[in-house]
N, C-alpha and C positions, 0 to 999 in steps of 0.2 A: 504493500500500500504506500509506503514511503516513497519507493521508486516511482510509482505511478503519479503521485502528487508532485514530485520534483519535475518529472517530464512535462506535466501540464503547465508548469511555470516557465519552462524554456520558451523563449520567443519563437513564434512560428517560423520566422525567416531562418532561424538557426536549424530547425528541423529540415527545412527545405534545402539549405545549403549542404547539409550533411550528405544527402544522396548525390550531390554533385561533386563530391570528392573528399569531404571531411569524414571523420569516423562513422562507419556504417551503423554502429550501435544506436546513434541518435535517430535513425530513420524509422525505428519501430518503438512503440511505447508500451503496449500491453499484451502483445502476442508474439509468438515465435516468428522468426524470419521465414518467408516462404521461398524466396530465391536463395536457397541454401545449398549446401554441398550436394544434396539429393537432386535438386533441380539442375544444378550444374552438370552432374553426371548424366542425367537424362538428356539434356539438350546436347551435350557433346556427343553422346551416343547416336542421337538423331542425325547430327551433322555427318557422322561417320557412315551410318547406315544408308543415308541418302546421297552419300558422296558429294556433299555440298561444296561448291567452290568458294562459298562465302561464309556468312555467319548471321547472327541476329542479336537483337536486344529486346529486353522485356521490361515493361513498366507494369507494376502491380500496386493497387491501392485497395484498402478495405476499411470500412467503418464498423464500429460495434453498435449495439442497440442504442447506446446513449449518443451516438453521432460523433464519437471521437475517432480520429484516424489511427487505427492500430497497426496499419501497414502502409508505408510509403517507400516503395523499393524500385530500384532501377539497376539493371546489370546487362553486360554485354558478353557475347560468346562467339568464338570462331574468328574468321578472317574478314577484315574490313576492306582491304585494298589488294590489288594485284601484287604489290610489293611485299605483302605479308603482314601488314600492320593489323593488330588485333582490334576487335570490336570492344568498346567500352560503353558505359551508360551515356557518354557524351557524343558518341559517334552519330553523325548526321546522315539520315536516310531520306530519300524521296518517299513521302507517304502516299503519293499518287492520288487515287480517288477519295481517300480520306480528307483531301483538301476540299471536297465539295461542301462539307458541312460548314466550314468557315464562310463559304460563299453564301449559303442559305442564311446563316446567321447575320451576315452583312445586310441582306435584304430585310430580315426581321428587325434589325436596328433602324433601318431607314423607315420601315412602317411605323415605328414608335417616334420618329422625328417629326415633331409638330410643325416645324418650319417648312416642311415639304408639302406643297399643294399642287394638284389635288392629292388627297390622301389615297393610299392604296392598301390592298390586303392580298391574301393568298388566292382569292377568287377573282382578282382583277385580270382582265383580258390582256394578253401580251400586246395587242395593237394599241391599247390605251397607254401602255408604258413606253412602247417602242413603235411609233407610228409607221416607220418604214418596214417593219417586219412583214415578210411575204414568203409563202411556200406554195408548192404546186397544188395542194389540196385546199379548196376554198373553205371547207368546213373547219379544218384545223386553223387556217388563217383567221377566220372570223370568230371562232368559239374558244380557242385554246386559252387557258388561264395560266397564271404563274404555277399553280399547283399541278396542272397537267404536265407542264414542262419538267418540273422537279421530280415527278413520280414516273417519268419515262412512259407515258401513255399517249404520245402524240401521233403514233403510227409511222414515225420516221426512224430509220435505222442509223447506224453510226456515221457513215460518210466522213470520218475524220481524216482520211488520207487526202482530203482536199486541201488541208492547211499547208501553207508554205512558211518558211522561217520568218519572213518579214511581214506576214499578215498581221493586221490589227483585228480587234474584235469587230470593228465596223466592216472590215473586209469579209470576215466570216459571216456576219449577218447578211451581207449582200449575196453571198453564195447560197444561202438557205433556199432561195426561190427556184433553184435549178436542180435540187436533189430529188431523186425519185422516192416516193413513199412505198412502204412495203406492207403495211397493214392499214386498216381503217382507223380513224381517230377514236381513241379510247377503247380499241378492240382488245389490246393485249399489252402486257408489260414488255418493253423492248429497250434494253440498256442503250443509252446514248449520251455521250459527253457534250454534244453541241448545245443543248439547253443551258448547261452550266457556263459555257462560253458566253452565250447570250446574256445570262444573268449577271455576269461580271461587268457589264456596261452600266449597271444601275448606279453604283456610287458616283462615278464621274458625271453621268447624265443627270441624275436627280439633284446633285449638289453643284450643278452649273460649272463643272470643270475645275472646281477648287481643290480636287483631290484625284488620285488615281485609285484603281481597284486595290492594288497591293498595299498602298500606304494607308488606305482607309481601314483595312483589316489590321494592319500593324498598329495603328494608333488607337483603334477601338477594341481590339481583342488581344493581340499578342502583348503589347506593352502594358495595358492595365492588369493583365494576369501574370506579368513577370515571366512570360515565355520568351526569354531573351535570346535563346539560340534558334528559335523558329523563324524562318524567313522564306520569302519567295525568290531570293537572290542566290543564284549559283555562285556569284563572285563572293558574297558574304560567307557562304558556307565553305567555299574553297579557302578563303583567307583565314578561317578559324583553325585550319589544320586538322579538322575532325571529319571531313566529308568522306563518306564511304564510296568505293567504286561499286557500280553494279557488276556482279560477277556472273559469267556464263560458262557454259561447257563448250569449249572449242573442240572441233573434230568429234562432235557428238554423233554417235552411231546408235540409233535406237534399236537396231536389229542385232547388235552385239551385246550391248549393255545399256539399259534405259537410263542409267545414272552416270555412266562413265563419260570422260572428256577431260581435256586439259583446262584447268582454271584460267580464265582470261577476262579482262575487263570488257564489258559491253557498254559502249558509250551511249548515254541518253542525253538528248538536247538539254533538258533540265532548265530551260529558261535562261540560256546563256545570253539572251537579249532581254532588255526590260528591267533587270535588276529588281529592286524592291518596289518598283511601280507595278510589276506584273507584266504579263504578255498574253498572247492569244490563248495559251493553254493554262494559264494560271488558275482560272476559276474552276476548271475541271480537275486539275491535278498538279498544281505548281508548288505546293508546300513542301519544305524540307525541315525536318525536325529530329529530335532525339528522345531517348527514353526518359531523361530527366524532365523535359518539358511535357512529355506525355503523362507523367504522374500528375502534373498540374491540370492538364486538359481533362483527364479522366475524372478528377475530383470536381472540377467545374461542372461537368456534365451531370455527375451524380448529385451535385448541390443545385441543379437546375439554374445554372447561370451565375451563381455567386462566386466571387473570388475566394479560394480556400483561405481560411484563417481570419476572414473578415465578414462583415455583413454587406459588403459592396456588391451590388448587382451589376455585372458586366454585360450579361445577355439576359433579356427578360425571360422569365420562367415560361410564359405562354409560348414563346418562340421555341424554346427547348422542347416543350411538350408537343407542339404542332409538328415538328420535324419527325418525331418518333411515332406519330399517329399513322397507322396503316391506311393506305389508299387503294392499293391494288395487289393482288397475289403475284409474287415473283416466280414461285415454283408450282408445279402441278401435283407433285407427290414428294414426300420426304425421302431423303437418301438413306436414312438409318432410323431404326425404331426409337432412338433416344431423342431425335430432333423432330420438330414440327415442320409444316409448310413455312415458307418464307413470305412475309408480307412487307411490301415496300412503302415507305412514307416519302420523306424528302431527304435524300442522302443518308437515310437510315433504314435499316432492316429490322423488323421484329421477328424473333424466332424463339421457341422454347426449347430448352435443353434439359432433359431429365426432370421436367416439371418446373424449371426456373426460366423466367423471362429474360431474354437477352436483347439489347438494342445495340446494333453494331453496323459495321460496313467494312468491306475489303477494299484493297487498292492494288493496282498493278500499272507500272510503266516499265519499259525495258530495263532489266537489271534489278528492279526493286518490287517487293510486295509488302503489304502492311495489313494488319487486322486490328481494329480498335473497337473494343467491346465493353459493355457495362451491363451489370445485373442490378437494375435500380431497386428491386425489392430486397436485395441482399447486401446492398452497399459495397459492391465489388466492381472493380474496373481492371481490365488487362489490355495492354497493347503489345503487339509483336511486330517488330520492324525487321525485315530481312533484305539481304542483297543477293539472294539466290534467284537468278532469272527464271530458270526452268521449273523449279519445284518449290519456290518460296511460298507460293499460295497454299500448297498443301502442308508444307512444314509449319507455316504460321497458324494454320487451322489446328493441327494436332498439338502444337505447343499450347495454344490457347485452351484447348479442352483439358490438357494435362493440368494447367494452372487452375482452371475452374474446378476440376474434380478434387484437387487438394484443398482449395479454398473452401469448398462446400462440404468437405469431409466425406466425399463419396468414394466408393470402390472404383479405382482407376480403370479406364477402358484402354485397351491397346489400340489407340487410333493410328499409330504408325503402320501396323500390320494391316489394319482395315483399309486405309487409304492406298497403300501399295497394291493390295489385292484388287480393289475396285476401280482405281483410277489410272494405274500405270499400265497402259496397254499401247504398244506401238501402232501407229496408223497402218493401213494397208500399203503394201509396197506399190510403187509407181507402175502403172501399166506400161509394158515395154512399147516403144515406138514400133509400128509395123515394119517388117522387113521390106515388103513391097508397098512402100508408102505412096499414097496418092498426093500429087503436087497440088498446091493451091490454085485458085482461079486465075491468078496473074503471077507475073514474075515477082520474086522476092523483092527486087529493087523497087517495085511499084509501091510497096508498103512502107518503105523508108520515108521519113519526112516529119513535119511538124503537125501535131494533133492538138485539138482543143475540145474542152468541155467547159461550158461557162461556170459550172459549179466546182471545177477542179483546176482550171487554168490550162496552160500549154506545156507540152514537152516534146522534145525531138526524139523520134524513134530511129535508132541507128542500126543498120544491118552489119553485123559483125562477121557472120559466117553464112554463106560464102562472101568473099570480099565484094564490096560495092564500089564500082568505078565512079559512081556519081556522088559519093559521100561528101558531105560538107566538111569544112575545116574542123568544126567542133566534133563531128563524129569521128574523123580520123584521129583526133587527139584522144577521144574517149577510147577508141579501139586500142590505141598504143598503150594506154595506161591500165587497161583491165588486168593484165597479168600481175601487176603490182598492187592495185587497190582492191581487186576482187579475185584473189588467187583461187584457182580451181573452178571459177564460176562459168567459164566457157568450156563446154564439153564437145570434144571433137566429133565430127560426123553428123551434127544436128544443126540445121539452119537456125540461126539465133539472132534475135534483136535485143538491144539494150537501150534504155533511156535513163539519163541522169535527171533526178527530180529533187529540188531543194525542199524536201519534206522533213519535219521533225521525226517522223516515224520510220522512214526508210530512205536510202540514198539512191537506189537504182531499181528499175523494173526490168525484168528479163522475160522475154517471150521465146520459147523453144517450140519449133514446129513439131506437131504430132502427126496430123494427116489432114488432107484437104485444106480447109480454111480454119482449122482448129489448132490452137497453140496452148501450151502449158505456161502458166504465169507464176513467177516468184518475185516477191518484194525483198530485195537484198540490202544489207547494210554493210558498207565498207567501214570496218572498225580498226582504228589506229591502235597500235600497241608499241610499247617501248622496246623494240627489237630491231636492230639494224639489218639482220638477215631476213626478217620477215616483218616489214613495217606495218602491214595490215593483215587482218583475217576477215573472212567472209562469214557474216552472221545471217542466219535464217535461210540457208540453202536447203530446200526440201526436194531436191532432185531425186532422191532415193525413195521418197514416199509420195503417196497420192494425196496432195493437199486440196484437191477439188477446185483449184482456182484456174479458170480458163479464159481464153480470149477467142472470139470469132471475128474474122475479118471478112468484109464484103466489099465487092467492087461492082458498081452499077452505073453505067452511063457517065463515066468520068468521076463518080463519087467514090471515095474510099472511107470506110468507117470501121471502127473496132468496138465490139461489145465485150465488156469484161464482167465476170460474175464469180462469186464464190468467196469474196473477202470484204467487199466494200459495204455490204449490208450487215455482216455478222461479226462474231467474236474473232479476235486474232491473238489472244493470249496463248502461251504454250499450254498444250493439253486441254484446251477448251474447244469443243466443236462449234460450228456456226450456229448462231441462235436463230437465224432467220433463213427460210428456204430461198433458193434462187428463184428469180422470176421465171415464169413460163410464157411461151408465146410461139407464134409461127414465123417471126422474123428475128434477125439478129438484134435489132433495136428493142423489141419486146422482151427478149431473153436477157437483156443487159441490165446489170445494176448501175453501171456507168457506161455511157456510149460516147466515144471519141470521134470527132470529125477531122479528116485530114485536110489541112489548109492548102498545101502545095502539091496538087495532083500532077505527077510527072512519071515518065519512063514506063508507060503502060504498053 
């Protein structure tokens, strides 16, 4: 009792600082440490079993029935960087889609700002907030509300490969009107980052340009909560010396060993433009944070918007509750008997686990996965941040459940074995190109040139093999550089096109001829590494597997078009199948998720 009384007298900031580097004993007051030797042994074994090239950090908080914080813990495990630096509680990870909640809370703060007129709420129509908003479906355009966009029920799929490095949010909004819809308005849940890009325009728009999206959140959420390491700026994270590399499996061969590969950094754009102001992807996935700040964030969520240790309201409680309120089913059936269906609100998912309510959200960008979860009825919060590109999503899930089982005093479930057995299955091997292949409708040189889609922009498609005597200077330069920047990406004996695209998501598009006017498509990423013998490695080459991404080319009366399908509508995370079926139709245009028009028709 004496120890408990003394701990309650210690200033709260001292308790907070302790988890950031001072004696760990101050981080717990009335219960045993959960991130103990047992947890360390468990996590380290998981990293070994899954042959992880990276590591992870965990934030864990727990309240007792009196509302006292009996656990405030943060700890790191495994590899943070390609150079071998270890993960600590201060290591900075991209939290990816767990950034969305900050975006939603910014909108909620603006709703409570009485200086903004006219006032708006969750049911305000998008066109009332952003008059220039336009999409192909008139029902969505005229009826969609803020809540429709935040709960992924607009009928529009991802289309995020349309973004370019230097796009602004205004540029993205301009592109909305050209994207193809895949379902009817409010027909089904369909994950989409673009509504959160659109939402990020609200702070500068409603505050008459006096702030930017990133700085609004920094000044109204990060700073008031003391989340001093959390940022939208790659430069700030890099300068701290604590930024993790996203780690992938180079030379990954799913048919030999689904886990094996050489650890190598996978470069994510990570907002290298925009800094703390934010950029076109900031609203959907731009936050960089660490386990220490996540302990503050979890407690803030459990306290429904109050700053831990004070009575200061940073985020109104009704905003916290609204985001967690279910709007639409996300899943059609539970994956396991211990979990329920998933119900999506606004950047938050409701699920029950072994009878306990969880409010949470996952996150993925190339190289990073995150899981931020809270059990509001139990006063428990856990966040797992990982830099394992391929399996970080599953690893973060099983670590989350391990922590929850221990915190709830439940008999542990072997989630590692379960997820390996149910989820780890190599895709079908690629269908071999026919030996007696049928040539396309026109010469291969006909298809080389510049293509445009108003919702995606332009790119030049270069014929690499066979050689193109009509190639532009840019294409000749690209062909010469391919062995260096995309080693192994050009396979001999297959007529192949490449296009360089300044996309945050990929660097090159490859089209390999299959038969007739059908091509297999891969979105490749030229990934730099600190190796003079091999300065780059090729990420995302699915030539050995059937990834279902195709292109059809048509030539008709001087018109050349390419219809692409299989990736632009649906998921593209590792080990996640497409969420949306490909379009059907009688023509190439009807079957396309994205249709490209050739601008310079020549050499037919």
